C-alpha positions as CSV (number, residue, x, y, z in Angstrom):
1,X,-154.0,5.7,186.0
2,X,-152.0,3.9,182.6
3,X,-148.8,2.9,184.6
4,X,-145.4,3.6,183.6
5,X,-144.8,1.9,180.2
6,X,-142.0,-0.8,180.7
7,X,-139.5,0.7,178.2
8,X,-139.3,4.3,179.6
9,X,-136.5,5.6,181.1
10,X,-137.2,9.4,181.8
11,X,-133.7,9.6,181.7
12,X,-134.4,13.3,180.4
13,X,-134.5,14.4,184.1
14,X,-130.6,14.0,184.6
15,X,-128.9,16.7,185.2
16,X,-132.7,19.0,185.6
17,X,-132.3,21.6,188.2
18,X,-135.1,22.1,190.3
19,X,-136.0,25.7,190.1
20,X,-139.9,25.9,191.7
21,X,-142.3,23.6,194.0
22,X,-145.8,24.7,194.2
23,X,-148.2,23.1,196.1
24,X,-152.0,23.1,195.8
25,X,-154.6,21.5,197.6
26,X,-154.2,17.8,195.7
27,X,-151.1,18.3,193.8
28,X,-147.5,19.0,194.3
29,X,-145.6,20.3,191.1
30,X,-141.9,20.0,190.5
31,X,-140.8,22.6,187.9
32,X,-136.8,22.0,186.6
33,X,-135.3,23.5,183.8
34,X,-135.1,23.1,180.4
35,X,-139.3,22.8,180.0
36,X,-139.2,19.4,182.1
37,X,-142.0,18.6,185.1
38,X,-143.5,16.5,187.4
39,X,-146.8,17.2,188.6
40,X,-148.0,14.9,191.2
41,X,-151.6,14.5,192.4
42,X,-151.3,11.0,194.2
43,X,-148.9,9.5,196.7
44,X,-145.5,10.8,197.0
45,X,-142.5,9.8,198.8
46,X,-139.1,11.4,200.1
47,X,-136.0,10.0,201.4
48,X,-133.6,12.4,202.7
49,X,-129.9,11.0,203.5
50,X,-129.6,8.6,206.7
51,X,-133.5,8.6,207.0
52,X,-136.3,6.5,206.2
53,X,-139.0,6.9,203.1
54,X,-141.3,9.4,204.3
55,X,-144.9,8.9,202.0
56,X,-147.6,11.1,202.5
57,X,-151.0,12.0,200.0
58,X,-151.0,15.4,201.5
59,X,-147.6,16.7,200.3
60,X,-147.9,19.3,203.1
61,X,-146.5,17.0,205.4
62,X,-143.0,16.7,202.8
63,X,-143.1,20.7,201.9
64,X,-139.8,21.0,204.0
65,X,-137.9,18.0,202.4
66,X,-139.3,19.2,198.9
67,X,-138.4,22.7,199.5
68,X,-134.5,22.2,200.5
69,X,-134.2,20.6,196.9
70,X,-134.9,24.2,194.9
71,X,-131.1,24.9,192.7
72,X,-130.4,21.3,193.1
73,X,-129.7,18.9,190.0
74,X,-131.1,15.6,189.8
75,X,-128.2,12.8,189.3
76,X,-130.3,9.2,188.6
77,X,-133.3,8.8,187.7
78,X,-135.0,5.2,188.7
79,X,-138.1,3.6,187.4
80,X,-140.4,0.8,188.8
81,X,-142.1,0.1,186.3
82,X,-145.5,0.1,186.1
83,X,-145.9,1.6,189.7
84,X,-143.2,4.2,190.4
85,X,-140.7,7.2,189.3
86,X,-137.5,8.0,191.4
87,X,-135.5,10.6,191.5
88,X,-132.1,11.3,193.4
89,X,-131.2,15.0,193.9
90,X,-127.2,16.1,194.3
91,X,-127.8,15.6,198.2
92,X,-128.6,12.2,197.8
93,X,-132.6,12.8,198.6
94,X,-135.0,10.8,196.8
95,X,-138.4,11.8,195.4
96,X,-140.4,8.9,194.4
97,X,-144.1,9.4,192.9
98,X,-146.3,6.6,193.3
99,X,-148.4,5.4,191.0
100,X,-150.9,3.0,193.3
101,X,-154.9,4.5,192.9
102,X,-156.2,2.3,190.0
103,X,-158.0,4.2,187.6
104,X,-156.9,7.3,188.7
105,X,-154.2,9.6,187.3
106,X,-151.6,9.6,190.2
107,X,-149.0,11.9,188.1
108,X,-147.8,13.2,184.9
109,X,-144.6,13.7,183.6
110,X,-143.6,17.2,181.4
111,X,-141.0,17.3,178.9
112,X,-141.4,20.3,176.5
113,X,-144.3,19.6,174.2
114,X,-145.0,15.8,175.6
115,X,-146.7,14.5,178.5
116,X,-147.2,11.2,180.6
117,X,-150.3,10.4,182.4
118,X,-149.6,8.0,185.1
């Protein structure tokens, strides 16, 4: 909706453990320890080690690789402002939230009481 601010790093994801993944009709949510979360209502992409990036607007198509990340830790965060946020996990899998729906909200990030809407 607003895009990622050019100076935002979201570095608080680094070192966070993925505790839960929930699926809804129009949203997938990733819940990490320490009050960190990512809700994706738009396109989501997953790249497993040695594989090509798989992108889907219906998160059910990416359920298996997302569930494989449970209890794993984020080791790196990549921001391609204003359009995407990529989280790299300890097993090498990359999850990328993509903001490409124009005026509509695609994903939001939660860190404690703070919320960023993209």
